[in-house]
N, C-alpha and C positions, 0 to 999 in steps of 0.2 A: 353689166349692172352691178353696182356695189351693194354691200350688205352691212348694216349697222351691227357693230359688236361692242362689247363692254369689257374692259381690261382692268383687273384688280391690281392696284398698286398701293403704296404707302408714301407718305411725304418724303422720306429719305430717298425714294426712287427717282424723284423729280429732277434732281441735279444731273443724274446719269442720263435721263431721257433728254434733257436739254443739251448735254454734251454730245451724246451719240446720235441725236435726232432719230432715235428709234425707241419703241416701247416693247418690252418683253411680252410675248404672247402666251405665256404659260397659263395664265388664269383668264381665259377668254370665254365670254358668254354671249348668247344672243337668243333670239326667238327661233327655236328649232321647229321642224315640222311636227315632231312628237308632242311638244308642249302646246303648239297651236291647236292640234287635234284634240288634246286632252282638255282644252278650255275653250270650247266653241262659242261661249257666250261673251268672252272677253274681247274687247277691241284691241287693235294693234298697239295703241298707246299704253294700255294696261299691261300687255304682254312685254313690251319694251321695258317698262318700269320693273317688272318682275325679273327680267334678265339683268338689269342694272343692280338690283338688290342682291342677286346671286353673286355678282362680281364684287360688290362691297363686302359681303360676308366672307368670300374667299380671300380677299385682300388681308384679312386679319392674320393669316398664316405668314405674311411677309413682315410683320412688325418686328422691329429691332428693340423697341421698348414698349412696355405695356400701354403707355399713354400716346404713342404715335398715332396720328390720324390716318385713316384709310382714305384712299383716292380711287376714283373710277375714271378711266380715260374712255371717252366715247369716240369711236372711229368708224369710218366708212371704208371697208376693205374690198378689194377686187374679188377675193375668193375666200371661202370658209366652208368647212364641212361640218355637218351636225355631229355632235358627240353624244354622250349620255346626258339625259335631262336637258338642262339649259346650256351645257358646255358646247363650245365650238372648237374645232381644230383648225388652226391657221398654218400656212406653209412655212412660216418663220416669224421674225419680228415684224412689227407694224411700223411703217414710216411715220414720222411725226407729221408729215404733210397730209396723212390720212386721218389724223386726229382732228375732231371738230370742237371738243370741249373736255374740260376736267371737272369732276364733281368731288368736292372735298367735304368730309364730314365736319360738322360744326363743332362738335364736342370731342375732347380727347378721350381715347381709350374706350370708345363705345363697343359693346359686345355684338356678336353676330345676332341678327334678329332685331337690332335696334338702329336708330339713326337714319332710317330711310327718308323720313320727311324733313330732315334738317340738313340736307346736302347743299353746300354752297356751290354755285355754278360759275365757272370761269371759261372764257373763250380761250382757244389754244394760243392766241397771241399774247395771253397774260402769263404764260409759263415762266418767263424770267422773273416776274413779280412774285409768283408762287415760290420759286426757289429762294429768292431773296428774303421772303417773309415767313418761311416755314419755321415751325417750332414755336 
């Protein structure tokens, strides 16, 4: 059974993702048992959204310029272990074939805690278009 995880990236990472067909797993987040237990009233969709927001906030540390857009890659991976909070530990990089979508912030340079409701959704098959049109 696979598990949905969210990987924090930035626009400039996308060309390397397309070239290598892998996604770095350093900033991986997901719904952990601890977070699920801490929020018993929230449904799975709300918990998944929170995990994606964590990945988006963490992606800011990868920016090469202040205005670079943050990106979240959503992937279904075969294995992941719970880390602290929303973080998950993956055994290595994530294969592009496990990615289902990319979520790109609409505005440039958005700060942590902002931009959650303005994410643009792209199917994984649109990666080449994202690389061509970035910036």
